[in-house]
N, CA, C and O atoms as a Maestro MAE file, in Angstrom:
{
 s_m_m2io_version
 :::
 2.0.0
}

f_m_ct {
 s_m_title
 :::
 protein
 m_atom[340] {
  # First column is atom index #
  i_m_mmod_type
  r_m_x_coord
  r_m_y_coord
  r_m_z_coord
  i_m_residue_number
  s_m_chain_name
  s_m_pdb_residue_name
  s_m_pdb_atom_name
  i_m_atomic_number
  :::
  1 25 -132.157 100.391 60.320 1 A "UNK " " N  " 7
  2 3 -132.603 98.976 60.392 1 A "UNK " " CA " 6
  3 2 -134.100 98.890 60.880 1 A "UNK " " C  " 6
  4 15 -134.800 97.908 60.635 1 A "UNK " " O  " 8
  5 25 -134.518 99.926 61.549 2 A "UNK " " N  " 7
  6 3 -135.898 99.948 61.971 2 A "UNK " " CA " 6
  7 2 -136.812 99.984 60.683 2 A "UNK " " C  " 6
  8 15 -137.879 99.369 60.664 2 A "UNK " " O  " 8
  9 25 -136.397 100.667 59.687 3 A "UNK " " N  " 7
  10 3 -137.167 100.737 58.445 3 A "UNK " " CA " 6
  11 2 -137.038 99.452 57.641 3 A "UNK " " C  " 6
  12 15 -137.791 99.267 56.685 3 A "UNK " " O  " 8
  13 25 -136.157 98.594 57.972 4 A "UNK " " N  " 7
  14 3 -135.933 97.378 57.216 4 A "UNK " " CA " 6
  15 2 -135.757 96.255 58.166 4 A "UNK " " C  " 6
  16 15 -134.635 95.784 58.354 4 A "UNK " " O  " 8
  17 25 -136.847 95.783 58.800 5 A "UNK " " N  " 7
  18 3 -136.836 94.667 59.781 5 A "UNK " " CA " 6
  19 2 -136.254 93.360 59.154 5 A "UNK " " C  " 6
  20 15 -135.718 92.513 59.868 5 A "UNK " " O  " 8
  21 25 -136.365 93.225 57.885 6 A "UNK " " N  " 7
  22 3 -135.761 92.079 57.232 6 A "UNK " " CA " 6
  23 2 -134.299 91.910 57.553 6 A "UNK " " C  " 6
  24 15 -133.787 90.791 57.586 6 A "UNK " " O  " 8
  25 25 -133.623 93.019 57.792 7 A "UNK " " N  " 7
  26 3 -132.208 92.982 58.067 7 A "UNK " " CA " 6
  27 2 -132.001 92.209 59.363 7 A "UNK " " C  " 6
  28 15 -130.999 91.515 59.537 7 A "UNK " " O  " 8
  29 25 -133.053 92.354 60.350 8 A "UNK " " N  " 7
  30 3 -132.837 91.602 61.575 8 A "UNK " " CA " 6
  31 2 -132.619 90.154 61.446 8 A "UNK " " C  " 6
  32 15 -131.865 89.573 62.225 8 A "UNK " " O  " 8
  33 25 -133.286 89.497 60.433 9 A "UNK " " N  " 7
  34 3 -133.002 88.105 60.160 9 A "UNK " " CA " 6
  35 2 -131.577 87.771 59.824 9 A "UNK " " C  " 6
  36 15 -131.020 86.762 60.257 9 A "UNK " " O  " 8
  37 25 -130.974 88.702 58.995 10 A "UNK " " N  " 7
  38 3 -129.585 88.449 58.555 10 A "UNK " " CA " 6
  39 2 -128.705 88.686 59.797 10 A "UNK " " C  " 6
  40 15 -127.716 87.974 59.970 10 A "UNK " " O  " 8
  41 25 -129.035 89.684 60.689 11 A "UNK " " N  " 7
  42 3 -128.279 89.973 61.856 11 A "UNK " " CA " 6
  43 2 -128.304 88.811 62.795 11 A "UNK " " C  " 6
  44 15 -127.271 88.399 63.324 11 A "UNK " " O  " 8
  45 25 -129.472 88.284 63.004 12 A "UNK " " N  " 7
  46 3 -129.665 87.009 63.772 12 A "UNK " " CA " 6
  47 2 -128.828 85.912 63.331 12 A "UNK " " C  " 6
  48 15 -128.181 85.239 64.133 12 A "UNK " " O  " 8
  49 25 -128.818 85.704 62.047 13 A "UNK " " N  " 7
  50 3 -128.065 84.575 61.417 13 A "UNK " " CA " 6
  51 2 -126.585 84.849 61.639 13 A "UNK " " C  " 6
  52 15 -125.873 83.870 61.862 13 A "UNK " " O  " 8
  53 25 -126.010 86.109 61.606 14 A "UNK " " N  " 7
  54 3 -124.646 86.412 61.814 14 A "UNK " " CA " 6
  55 2 -124.389 86.032 63.306 14 A "UNK " " C  " 6
  56 15 -123.358 85.454 63.651 14 A "UNK " " O  " 8
  57 25 -125.328 86.366 64.126 15 A "UNK " " N  " 7
  58 3 -125.025 86.180 65.584 15 A "UNK " " CA " 6
  59 2 -124.982 84.668 65.853 15 A "UNK " " C  " 6
  60 15 -124.185 84.240 66.687 15 A "UNK " " O  " 8
  61 25 -125.753 83.888 65.226 16 A "UNK " " N  " 7
  62 3 -125.734 82.467 65.449 16 A "UNK " " CA " 6
  63 2 -124.430 81.719 64.935 16 A "UNK " " C  " 6
  64 15 -123.999 80.705 65.483 16 A "UNK " " O  " 8
  65 25 -123.846 82.315 63.834 17 A "UNK " " N  " 7
  66 3 -122.658 81.784 63.238 17 A "UNK " " CA " 6
  67 2 -121.326 82.334 63.902 17 A "UNK " " C  " 6
  68 15 -120.248 81.800 63.640 17 A "UNK " " O  " 8
  69 25 -121.423 83.406 64.761 18 A "UNK " " N  " 7
  70 3 -120.185 83.948 65.274 18 A "UNK " " CA " 6
  71 2 -119.874 83.326 66.659 18 A "UNK " " C  " 6
  72 15 -120.644 82.549 67.223 18 A "UNK " " O  " 8
  73 25 -118.808 83.688 67.108 19 A "UNK " " N  " 7
  74 3 -118.352 83.393 68.540 19 A "UNK " " CA " 6
  75 2 -118.591 84.551 69.378 19 A "UNK " " C  " 6
  76 15 -118.206 84.529 70.547 19 A "UNK " " O  " 8
  77 25 -119.217 85.609 68.874 20 A "UNK " " N  " 7
  78 3 -119.571 86.787 69.705 20 A "UNK " " CA " 6
  79 2 -120.701 86.565 70.706 20 A "UNK " " C  " 6
  80 15 -121.752 86.049 70.326 20 A "UNK " " O  " 8
  81 25 -120.524 86.926 71.936 21 A "UNK " " N  " 7
  82 3 -121.661 86.744 72.982 21 A "UNK " " CA " 6
  83 2 -122.982 87.412 72.485 21 A "UNK " " C  " 6
  84 15 -122.963 88.486 71.883 21 A "UNK " " O  " 8
  85 25 -124.018 86.793 72.737 22 A "UNK " " N  " 7
  86 3 -125.348 87.325 72.359 22 A "UNK " " CA " 6
  87 2 -125.517 88.776 72.916 22 A "UNK " " C  " 6
  88 15 -126.023 89.657 72.221 22 A "UNK " " O  " 8
  89 25 -125.088 88.994 74.163 23 A "UNK " " N  " 7
  90 3 -125.178 90.398 74.724 23 A "UNK " " CA " 6
  91 2 -124.567 91.461 73.947 23 A "UNK " " C  " 6
  92 15 -125.046 92.594 73.953 23 A "UNK " " O  " 8
  93 25 -123.483 91.139 73.246 24 A "UNK " " N  " 7
  94 3 -122.778 92.097 72.448 24 A "UNK " " CA " 6
  95 2 -123.641 92.424 71.225 24 A "UNK " " C  " 6
  96 15 -123.774 93.588 70.848 24 A "UNK " " O  " 8
  97 25 -124.214 91.411 70.620 25 A "UNK " " N  " 7
  98 3 -125.108 91.639 69.391 25 A "UNK " " CA " 6
  99 2 -126.334 92.440 69.985 25 A "UNK " " C  " 6
  100 15 -126.745 93.428 69.377 25 A "UNK " " O  " 8
  101 25 -126.880 92.058 71.075 26 A "UNK " " N  " 7
  102 3 -128.129 92.805 71.534 26 A "UNK " " CA " 6
  103 2 -127.784 94.252 71.755 26 A "UNK " " C  " 6
  104 15 -128.563 95.106 71.332 26 A "UNK " " O  " 8
  105 25 -126.652 94.608 72.398 27 A "UNK " " N  " 7
  106 3 -126.362 95.928 72.585 27 A "UNK " " CA " 6
  107 2 -126.134 96.759 71.345 27 A "UNK " " C  " 6
  108 15 -126.511 97.928 71.264 27 A "UNK " " O  " 8
  109 25 -125.472 96.082 70.333 28 A "UNK " " N  " 7
  110 3 -125.183 96.732 69.104 28 A "UNK " " CA " 6
  111 2 -126.523 97.035 68.391 28 A "UNK " " C  " 6
  112 15 -126.732 98.134 67.877 28 A "UNK " " O  " 8
  113 25 -127.407 96.046 68.376 29 A "UNK " " N  " 7
  114 3 -128.755 96.215 67.772 29 A "UNK " " CA " 6
  115 2 -129.522 97.361 68.338 29 A "UNK " " C  " 6
  116 15 -130.137 98.132 67.600 29 A "UNK " " O  " 8
  117 25 -129.495 97.495 69.716 30 A "UNK " " N  " 7
  118 3 -130.222 98.543 70.383 30 A "UNK " " CA " 6
  119 2 -129.594 99.911 70.037 30 A "UNK " " C  " 6
  120 15 -130.313 100.900 69.890 30 A "UNK " " O  " 8
  121 25 -128.279 99.965 69.911 31 A "UNK " " N  " 7
  122 3 -127.565 101.229 69.568 31 A "UNK " " CA " 6
  123 2 -127.966 101.645 68.102 31 A "UNK " " C  " 6
  124 15 -128.282 102.798 67.811 31 A "UNK " " O  " 8
  125 25 -127.925 100.586 67.195 32 A "UNK " " N  " 7
  126 3 -128.156 100.907 65.755 32 A "UNK " " CA " 6
  127 2 -129.556 101.361 65.527 32 A "UNK " " C  " 6
  128 15 -129.761 102.279 64.734 32 A "UNK " " O  " 8
  129 25 -130.557 100.771 66.180 33 A "UNK " " N  " 7
  130 3 -131.898 101.140 65.906 33 A "UNK " " CA " 6
  131 2 -132.268 102.565 66.426 33 A "UNK " " C  " 6
  132 15 -133.276 103.136 66.009 33 A "UNK " " O  " 8
  133 25 -131.459 103.108 67.313 34 A "UNK " " N  " 7
  134 3 -131.708 104.529 67.912 34 A "UNK " " CA " 6
  135 2 -130.793 105.585 67.087 34 A "UNK " " C  " 6
  136 15 -130.849 106.793 67.318 34 A "UNK " " O  " 8
  137 25 -130.007 105.059 66.174 35 A "UNK " " N  " 7
  138 3 -129.061 105.985 65.539 35 A "UNK " " CA " 6
  139 2 -129.584 106.427 64.175 35 A "UNK " " C  " 6
  140 15 -130.088 105.616 63.397 35 A "UNK " " O  " 8
  141 25 -129.455 107.750 63.891 36 A "UNK " " N  " 7
  142 3 -129.747 108.249 62.539 36 A "UNK " " CA " 6
  143 2 -128.497 109.000 62.138 36 A "UNK " " C  " 6
  144 15 -128.440 110.215 62.326 36 A "UNK " " O  " 8
  145 25 -127.547 108.372 61.623 37 A "UNK " " N  " 7
  146 3 -126.243 109.004 61.212 37 A "UNK " " CA " 6
  147 2 -126.490 109.988 60.113 37 A "UNK " " C  " 6
  148 15 -125.849 111.039 60.104 37 A "UNK " " O  " 8
  149 25 -127.355 109.730 59.204 38 A "UNK " " N  " 7
  150 3 -127.520 110.741 58.105 38 A "UNK " " CA " 6
  151 2 -127.925 112.115 58.605 38 A "UNK " " C  " 6
  152 15 -127.516 113.141 58.060 38 A "UNK " " O  " 8
  153 25 -128.758 112.114 59.677 39 A "UNK " " N  " 7
  154 3 -129.207 113.426 60.142 39 A "UNK " " CA " 6
  155 2 -128.024 114.199 60.752 39 A "UNK " " C  " 6
  156 15 -128.061 115.424 60.864 39 A "UNK " " O  " 8
  157 25 -127.025 113.491 61.125 40 A "UNK " " N  " 7
  158 3 -125.902 114.141 61.867 40 A "UNK " " CA " 6
  159 2 -124.659 114.296 61.003 40 A "UNK " " C  " 6
  160 15 -123.681 114.949 61.365 40 A "UNK " " O  " 8
  161 25 -124.752 113.659 59.842 41 A "UNK " " N  " 7
  162 3 -123.546 113.602 58.938 41 A "UNK " " CA " 6
  163 2 -123.046 114.992 58.459 41 A "UNK " " C  " 6
  164 15 -121.861 115.115 58.150 41 A "UNK " " O  " 8
  165 25 -123.843 115.970 58.391 42 A "UNK " " N  " 7
  166 3 -123.230 117.312 58.001 42 A "UNK " " CA " 6
  167 2 -122.588 117.994 59.083 42 A "UNK " " C  " 6
  168 15 -121.910 118.998 58.860 42 A "UNK " " O  " 8
  169 25 -122.762 117.478 60.378 43 A "UNK " " N  " 7
  170 3 -122.047 118.120 61.482 43 A "UNK " " CA " 6
  171 2 -120.678 117.634 61.671 43 A "UNK " " C  " 6
  172 15 -119.914 118.207 62.448 43 A "UNK " " O  " 8
  173 25 -120.314 116.543 60.955 44 A "UNK " " N  " 7
  174 3 -118.961 115.948 61.031 44 A "UNK " " CA " 6
  175 2 -117.953 116.924 60.363 44 A "UNK " " C  " 6
  176 15 -118.062 117.189 59.165 44 A "UNK " " O  " 8
  177 25 -117.065 117.408 61.063 45 A "UNK " " N  " 7
  178 3 -116.026 118.345 60.653 45 A "UNK " " CA " 6
  179 2 -114.638 117.795 60.312 45 A "UNK " " C  " 6
  180 15 -113.879 118.380 59.539 45 A "UNK " " O  " 8
  181 25 -114.327 116.581 60.959 46 A "UNK " " N  " 7
  182 3 -113.114 116.027 60.748 46 A "UNK " " CA " 6
  183 2 -113.037 115.223 59.494 46 A "UNK " " C  " 6
  184 15 -114.049 114.720 59.006 46 A "UNK " " O  " 8
  185 25 -111.874 115.098 58.974 47 A "UNK " " N  " 7
  186 3 -111.598 114.206 57.833 47 A "UNK " " CA " 6
  187 2 -112.131 112.816 58.115 47 A "UNK " " C  " 6
  188 15 -111.886 112.294 59.202 47 A "UNK " " O  " 8
  189 25 -112.852 112.187 57.189 48 A "UNK " " N  " 7
  190 3 -113.517 110.969 57.531 48 A "UNK " " CA " 6
  191 2 -113.187 109.899 56.507 48 A "UNK " " C  " 6
  192 15 -113.284 110.143 55.304 48 A "UNK " " O  " 8
  193 25 -112.780 108.662 56.988 49 A "UNK " " N  " 7
  194 3 -112.544 107.562 56.124 49 A "UNK " " CA " 6
  195 2 -113.709 106.529 56.228 49 A "UNK " " C  " 6
  196 15 -114.027 106.022 57.303 49 A "UNK " " O  " 8
  197 25 -114.308 106.257 55.076 50 A "UNK " " N  " 7
  198 3 -115.415 105.302 55.090 50 A "UNK " " CA " 6
  199 2 -114.933 104.152 54.314 50 A "UNK " " C  " 6
  200 15 -114.482 104.283 53.176 50 A "UNK " " O  " 8
  201 25 -115.030 102.980 54.946 51 A "UNK " " N  " 7
  202 3 -114.625 101.706 54.326 51 A "UNK " " CA " 6
  203 2 -115.889 100.715 54.322 51 A "UNK " " C  " 6
  204 15 -116.574 100.530 55.328 51 A "UNK " " O  " 8
  205 25 -116.113 100.131 53.152 52 A "UNK " " N  " 7
  206 3 -117.148 99.252 53.043 52 A "UNK " " CA " 6
  207 2 -116.988 98.027 52.175 52 A "UNK " " C  " 6
  208 15 -116.661 98.170 50.997 52 A "UNK " " O  " 8
  209 25 -117.176 96.962 52.635 53 A "UNK " " N  " 7
  210 3 -116.929 95.734 51.752 53 A "UNK " " CA " 6
  211 2 -118.153 95.446 50.877 53 A "UNK " " C  " 6
  212 15 -119.289 95.471 51.352 53 A "UNK " " O  " 8
  213 25 -117.912 95.181 49.634 54 A "UNK " " N  " 7
  214 3 -118.917 95.076 48.575 54 A "UNK " " CA " 6
  215 2 -119.848 93.824 48.941 54 A "UNK " " C  " 6
  216 15 -121.018 93.797 48.557 54 A "UNK " " O  " 8
  217 25 -119.314 92.841 49.658 55 A "UNK " " N  " 7
  218 3 -120.155 91.685 49.945 55 A "UNK " " CA " 6
  219 2 -120.870 91.733 51.336 55 A "UNK " " C  " 6
  220 15 -121.348 90.709 51.824 55 A "UNK " " O  " 8
  221 25 -120.925 92.853 51.911 56 A "UNK " " N  " 7
  222 3 -121.503 93.027 53.220 56 A "UNK " " CA " 6
  223 2 -123.025 92.596 53.123 56 A "UNK " " C  " 6
  224 15 -123.820 93.224 52.423 56 A "UNK " " O  " 8
  225 25 -123.364 91.538 53.832 57 A "UNK " " N  " 7
  226 3 -124.724 91.035 53.820 57 A "UNK " " CA " 6
  227 2 -125.589 91.706 54.784 57 A "UNK " " C  " 6
  228 15 -126.798 91.478 54.735 57 A "UNK " " O  " 8
  229 25 -125.093 92.540 55.691 58 A "UNK " " N  " 7
  230 3 -125.861 93.143 56.673 58 A "UNK " " CA " 6
  231 2 -126.272 94.546 56.245 58 A "UNK " " C  " 6
  232 15 -127.434 94.933 56.370 58 A "UNK " " O  " 8
  233 25 -125.283 95.313 55.729 59 A "UNK " " N  " 7
  234 3 -125.521 96.729 55.299 59 A "UNK " " CA " 6
  235 2 -125.166 96.836 53.857 59 A "UNK " " C  " 6
  236 15 -124.003 96.613 53.521 59 A "UNK " " O  " 8
  237 25 -126.090 97.165 52.958 60 A "UNK " " N  " 7
  238 3 -125.816 97.305 51.620 60 A "UNK " " CA " 6
  239 2 -124.806 98.392 51.357 60 A "UNK " " C  " 6
  240 15 -124.764 99.365 52.109 60 A "UNK " " O  " 8
  241 25 -123.952 98.273 50.280 61 A "UNK " " N  " 7
  242 3 -122.930 99.243 50.030 61 A "UNK " " CA " 6
  243 2 -123.565 100.501 49.718 61 A "UNK " " C  " 6
  244 15 -122.943 101.524 50.006 61 A "UNK " " O  " 8
  245 25 -124.764 100.601 49.145 62 A "UNK " " N  " 7
  246 3 -125.403 101.801 48.745 62 A "UNK " " CA " 6
  247 2 -125.643 102.686 49.957 62 A "UNK " " C  " 6
  248 15 -125.743 103.904 49.812 62 A "UNK " " O  " 8
  249 25 -125.740 102.093 51.178 63 A "UNK " " N  " 7
  250 3 -125.870 102.957 52.336 63 A "UNK " " CA " 6
  251 2 -124.721 103.727 52.665 63 A "UNK " " C  " 6
  252 15 -124.805 104.892 53.052 63 A "UNK " " O  " 8
  253 25 -123.542 103.051 52.509 64 A "UNK " " N  " 7
  254 3 -122.289 103.869 52.637 64 A "UNK " " CA " 6
  255 2 -121.972 104.886 51.612 64 A "UNK " " C  " 6
  256 15 -121.392 105.942 51.865 64 A "UNK " " O  " 8
  257 25 -122.389 104.511 50.419 65 A "UNK " " N  " 7
  258 3 -122.280 105.604 49.360 65 A "UNK " " CA " 6
  259 2 -123.186 106.839 49.615 65 A "UNK " " C  " 6
  260 15 -122.803 107.978 49.348 65 A "UNK " " O  " 8
  261 25 -124.381 106.569 50.134 66 A "UNK " " N  " 7
  262 3 -125.184 107.688 50.443 66 A "UNK " " CA " 6
  263 2 -124.577 108.461 51.561 66 A "UNK " " C  " 6
  264 15 -124.605 109.691 51.523 66 A "UNK " " O  " 8
  265 25 -124.007 107.795 52.598 67 A "UNK " " N  " 7
  266 3 -123.280 108.522 53.732 67 A "UNK " " CA " 6
  267 2 -122.102 109.278 53.144 67 A "UNK " " C  " 6
  268 15 -121.933 110.459 53.447 67 A "UNK " " O  " 8
  269 25 -121.317 108.673 52.352 68 A "UNK " " N  " 7
  270 3 -120.206 109.394 51.734 68 A "UNK " " CA " 6
  271 2 -120.531 110.734 51.073 68 A "UNK " " C  " 6
  272 15 -119.772 111.702 51.115 68 A "UNK " " O  " 8
  273 25 -121.673 110.716 50.484 69 A "UNK " " N  " 7
  274 3 -122.157 111.901 49.746 69 A "UNK " " CA " 6
  275 2 -122.578 113.035 50.722 69 A "UNK " " C  " 6
  276 15 -122.577 114.221 50.393 69 A "UNK " " O  " 8
  277 25 -122.964 112.542 52.038 70 A "UNK " " N  " 7
  278 3 -123.436 113.561 53.002 70 A "UNK " " CA " 6
  279 2 -122.321 114.101 53.840 70 A "UNK " " C  " 6
  280 15 -122.475 115.215 54.342 70 A "UNK " " O  " 8
  281 25 -121.208 113.431 54.047 71 A "UNK " " N  " 7
  282 3 -120.137 113.802 54.923 71 A "UNK " " CA " 6
  283 2 -119.155 114.580 54.085 71 A "UNK " " C  " 6
  284 15 -118.669 114.060 53.081 71 A "UNK " " O  " 8
  285 25 -118.844 115.804 54.454 72 A "UNK " " N  " 7
  286 3 -117.943 116.622 53.690 72 A "UNK " " CA " 6
  287 2 -116.503 116.143 54.062 72 A "UNK " " C  " 6
  288 15 -116.286 115.657 55.173 72 A "UNK " " O  " 8
  289 25 -115.566 116.277 53.169 73 A "UNK " " N  " 7
  290 3 -114.131 115.955 53.490 73 A "UNK " " CA " 6
  291 2 -113.952 114.465 53.836 73 A "UNK " " C  " 6
  292 15 -113.340 114.141 54.853 73 A "UNK " " O  " 8
  293 25 -114.460 113.592 53.027 74 A "UNK " " N  " 7
  294 3 -114.350 112.178 53.303 74 A "UNK " " CA " 6
  295 2 -113.648 111.457 52.155 74 A "UNK " " C  " 6
  296 15 -113.591 111.953 51.030 74 A "UNK " " O  " 8
  297 25 -113.109 110.262 52.473 75 A "UNK " " N  " 7
  298 3 -112.539 109.334 51.529 75 A "UNK " " CA " 6
  299 2 -113.323 108.092 51.643 75 A "UNK " " C  " 6
  300 15 -113.483 107.596 52.759 75 A "UNK " " O  " 8
  301 25 -113.863 107.505 50.521 76 A "UNK " " N  " 7
  302 3 -114.700 106.384 50.572 76 A "UNK " " CA " 6
  303 2 -113.868 105.250 49.908 76 A "UNK " " C  " 6
  304 15 -113.363 105.455 48.804 76 A "UNK " " O  " 8
  305 25 -113.713 104.077 50.536 77 A "UNK " " N  " 7
  306 3 -113.025 102.998 50.040 77 A "UNK " " CA " 6
  307 2 -113.921 101.749 50.002 77 A "UNK " " C  " 6
  308 15 -114.423 101.307 51.035 77 A "UNK " " O  " 8
  309 25 -114.121 101.176 48.778 78 A "UNK " " N  " 7
  310 3 -114.960 100.028 48.672 78 A "UNK " " CA " 6
  311 2 -113.982 98.853 48.504 78 A "UNK " " C  " 6
  312 15 -113.104 98.891 47.642 78 A "UNK " " O  " 8
  313 25 -114.143 97.793 49.346 79 A "UNK " " N  " 7
  314 3 -113.322 96.556 49.198 79 A "UNK " " CA " 6
  315 2 -114.100 95.468 48.585 79 A "UNK " " C  " 6
  316 15 -115.141 95.052 49.092 79 A "UNK " " O  " 8
  317 25 -113.589 94.997 47.477 80 A "UNK " " N  " 7
  318 3 -114.275 93.954 46.739 80 A "UNK " " CA " 6
  319 2 -114.034 92.605 47.462 80 A "UNK " " C  " 6
  320 15 -112.980 92.370 48.051 80 A "UNK " " O  " 8
  321 25 -115.035 91.759 47.389 81 A "UNK " " N  " 7
  322 3 -115.054 90.342 47.841 81 A "UNK " " CA " 6
  323 2 -114.947 90.288 49.379 81 A "UNK " " C  " 6
  324 15 -114.637 89.210 49.887 81 A "UNK " " O  " 8
  325 25 -115.170 91.333 50.141 82 A "UNK " " N  " 7
  326 3 -115.220 91.405 51.507 82 A "UNK " " CA " 6
  327 2 -116.661 91.223 52.032 82 A "UNK " " C  " 6
  328 15 -117.605 91.433 51.271 82 A "UNK " " O  " 8
  329 25 -116.848 90.858 53.248 83 A "UNK " " N  " 7
  330 3 -118.108 90.691 53.912 83 A "UNK " " CA " 6
  331 2 -118.296 91.764 54.987 83 A "UNK " " C  " 6
  332 15 -117.636 92.803 55.007 83 A "UNK " " O  " 8
  333 25 -119.314 91.418 55.951 84 A "UNK " " N  " 7
  334 3 -119.539 92.300 57.088 84 A "UNK " " CA " 6
  335 2 -118.447 92.113 58.095 84 A "UNK " " C  " 6
  336 15 -118.166 90.974 58.466 84 A "UNK " " O  " 8
  337 25 -117.807 93.168 58.564 85 A "UNK " " N  " 7
  338 3 -116.725 93.064 59.585 85 A "UNK " " CA " 6
  339 2 -117.208 93.648 60.900 85 A "UNK " " C  " 6
  340 15 -116.463 93.660 61.880 85 A "UNK " " O  " 8
  :::
 }
 m_bond[339] {
  # First column is bond index #
  i_m_from
  i_m_to
  i_m_order
  :::
  1 1 2 1
  2 2 3 1
  3 3 4 2
  4 3 5 1
  5 5 6 1
  6 6 7 1
  7 7 8 2
  8 7 9 1
  9 9 10 1
  10 10 11 1
  11 11 12 2
  12 11 13 1
  13 13 14 1
  14 14 15 1
  15 15 16 2
  16 15 17 1
  17 17 18 1
  18 18 19 1
  19 19 20 2
  20 19 21 1
  21 21 22 1
  22 22 23 1
  23 23 24 2
  24 23 25 1
  25 25 26 1
  26 26 27 1
  27 27 28 2
  28 27 29 1
  29 29 30 1
  30 30 31 1
  31 31 32 2
  32 31 33 1
  33 33 34 1
  34 34 35 1
  35 35 36 2
  36 35 37 1
  37 37 38 1
  38 38 39 1
  39 39 40 2
  40 39 41 1
  41 41 42 1
  42 42 43 1
  43 43 44 2
  44 43 45 1
  45 45 46 1
  46 46 47 1
  47 47 48 2
  48 47 49 1
  49 49 50 1
  50 50 51 1
  51 51 52 2
  52 51 53 1
  53 53 54 1
  54 54 55 1
  55 55 56 2
  56 55 57 1
  57 57 58 1
  58 58 59 1
  59 59 60 2
  60 59 61 1
  61 61 62 1
  62 62 63 1
  63 63 64 2
  64 63 65 1
  65 65 66 1
  66 66 67 1
  67 67 68 2
  68 67 69 1
  69 69 70 1
  70 70 71 1
  71 71 72 2
  72 71 73 1
  73 73 74 1
  74 74 75 1
  75 75 76 2
  76 75 77 1
  77 77 78 1
  78 78 79 1
  79 79 80 2
  80 79 81 1
  81 81 82 1
  82 82 83 1
  83 83 84 2
  84 83 85 1
  85 85 86 1
  86 86 87 1
  87 87 88 2
  88 87 89 1
  89 89 90 1
  90 90 91 1
  91 91 92 2
  92 91 93 1
  93 93 94 1
  94 94 95 1
  95 95 96 2
  96 95 97 1
  97 97 98 1
  98 98 99 1
  99 99 100 2
  100 99 101 1
  101 101 102 1
  102 102 103 1
  103 103 104 2
  104 103 105 1
  105 105 106 1
  106 106 107 1
  107 107 108 2
  108 107 109 1
  109 109 110 1
  110 110 111 1
  111 111 112 2
  112 111 113 1
  113 113 114 1
  114 114 115 1
  115 115 116 2
  116 115 117 1
  117 117 118 1
  118 118 119 1
  119 119 120 2
  120 119 121 1
  121 121 122 1
  122 122 123 1
  123 123 124 2
  124 123 125 1
  125 125 126 1
  126 126 127 1
  127 127 128 2
  128 127 129 1
  129 129 130 1
  130 130 131 1
  131 131 132 2
  132 131 133 1
  133 133 134 1
  134 134 135 1
  135 135 136 2
  136 135 137 1
  137 137 138 1
  138 138 139 1
  139 139 140 2
  140 139 141 1
  141 141 142 1
  142 142 143 1
  143 143 144 2
  144 143 145 1
  145 145 146 1
  146 146 147 1
  147 147 148 2
  148 147 149 1
  149 149 150 1
  150 150 151 1
  151 151 152 2
  152 151 153 1
  153 153 154 1
  154 154 155 1
  155 155 156 2
  156 155 157 1
  157 157 158 1
  158 158 159 1
  159 159 160 2
  160 159 161 1
  161 161 162 1
  162 162 163 1
  163 163 164 2
  164 163 165 1
  165 165 166 1
  166 166 167 1
  167 167 168 2
  168 167 169 1
  169 169 170 1
  170 170 171 1
  171 171 172 2
  172 171 173 1
  173 173 174 1
  174 174 175 1
  175 175 176 2
  176 175 177 1
  177 177 178 1
  178 178 179 1
  179 179 180 2
  180 179 181 1
  181 181 182 1
  182 182 183 1
  183 183 184 2
  184 183 185 1
  185 185 186 1
  186 186 187 1
  187 187 188 2
  188 187 189 1
  189 189 190 1
  190 190 191 1
  191 191 192 2
  192 191 193 1
  193 193 194 1
  194 194 195 1
  195 195 196 2
  196 195 197 1
  197 197 198 1
  198 198 199 1
  199 199 200 2
  200 199 201 1
  201 201 202 1
  202 202 203 1
  203 203 204 2
  204 203 205 1
  205 205 206 1
  206 206 207 1
  207 207 208 2
  208 207 209 1
  209 209 210 1
  210 210 211 1
  211 211 212 2
  212 211 213 1
  213 213 214 1
  214 214 215 1
  215 215 216 2
  216 215 217 1
  217 217 218 1
  218 218 219 1
  219 219 220 2
  220 219 221 1
  221 221 222 1
  222 222 223 1
  223 223 224 2
  224 223 225 1
  225 225 226 1
  226 226 227 1
  227 227 228 2
  228 227 229 1
  229 229 230 1
  230 230 231 1
  231 231 232 2
  232 231 233 1
  233 233 234 1
  234 234 235 1
  235 235 236 2
  236 235 237 1
  237 237 238 1
  238 238 239 1
  239 239 240 2
  240 239 241 1
  241 241 242 1
  242 242 243 1
  243 243 244 2
  244 243 245 1
  245 245 246 1
  246 246 247 1
  247 247 248 2
  248 247 249 1
  249 249 250 1
  250 250 251 1
  251 251 252 2
  252 251 253 1
  253 253 254 1
  254 254 255 1
  255 255 256 2
  256 255 257 1
  257 257 258 1
  258 258 259 1
  259 259 260 2
  260 259 261 1
  261 261 262 1
  262 262 263 1
  263 263 264 2
  264 263 265 1
  265 265 266 1
  266 266 267 1
  267 267 268 2
  268 267 269 1
  269 269 270 1
  270 270 271 1
  271 271 272 2
  272 271 273 1
  273 273 274 1
  274 274 275 1
  275 275 276 2
  276 275 277 1
  277 277 278 1
  278 278 279 1
  279 279 280 2
  280 279 281 1
  281 281 282 1
  282 282 283 1
  283 283 284 2
  284 283 285 1
  285 285 286 1
  286 286 287 1
  287 287 288 2
  288 287 289 1
  289 289 290 1
  290 290 291 1
  291 291 292 2
  292 291 293 1
  293 293 294 1
  294 294 295 1
  295 295 296 2
  296 295 297 1
  297 297 298 1
  298 298 299 1
  299 299 300 2
  300 299 301 1
  301 301 302 1
  302 302 303 1
  303 303 304 2
  304 303 305 1
  305 305 306 1
  306 306 307 1
  307 307 308 2
  308 307 309 1
  309 309 310 1
  310 310 311 1
  311 311 312 2
  312 311 313 1
  313 313 314 1
  314 314 315 1
  315 315 316 2
  316 315 317 1
  317 317 318 1
  318 318 319 1
  319 319 320 2
  320 319 321 1
  321 321 322 1
  322 322 323 1
  323 323 324 2
  324 323 325 1
  325 325 326 1
  326 326 327 1
  327 327 328 2
  328 327 329 1
  329 329 330 1
  330 330 331 1
  331 331 332 2
  332 331 333 1
  333 333 334 1
  334 334 335 1
  335 335 336 2
  336 335 337 1
  337 337 338 1
  338 338 339 1
  339 339 340 2
  :::
 }
}
């Protein structure tokens, strides 16, 4: 998200529409901007299930597809017509 600040606008919009406390969104944002899961993906040894909704407005499905190619021993499930969960 640091490389794509435009996502912050979508994130803020979701926060305004949700019943989730602002502090929760703030903490999640802080955690996400410090995380680089791709650099750690090859260290994952456990079987991994990746689920992504095709209609996710926050995180494009291509991001999960990239992650699925990086994590060994994974199952990737794409859910049509779903949004950000």
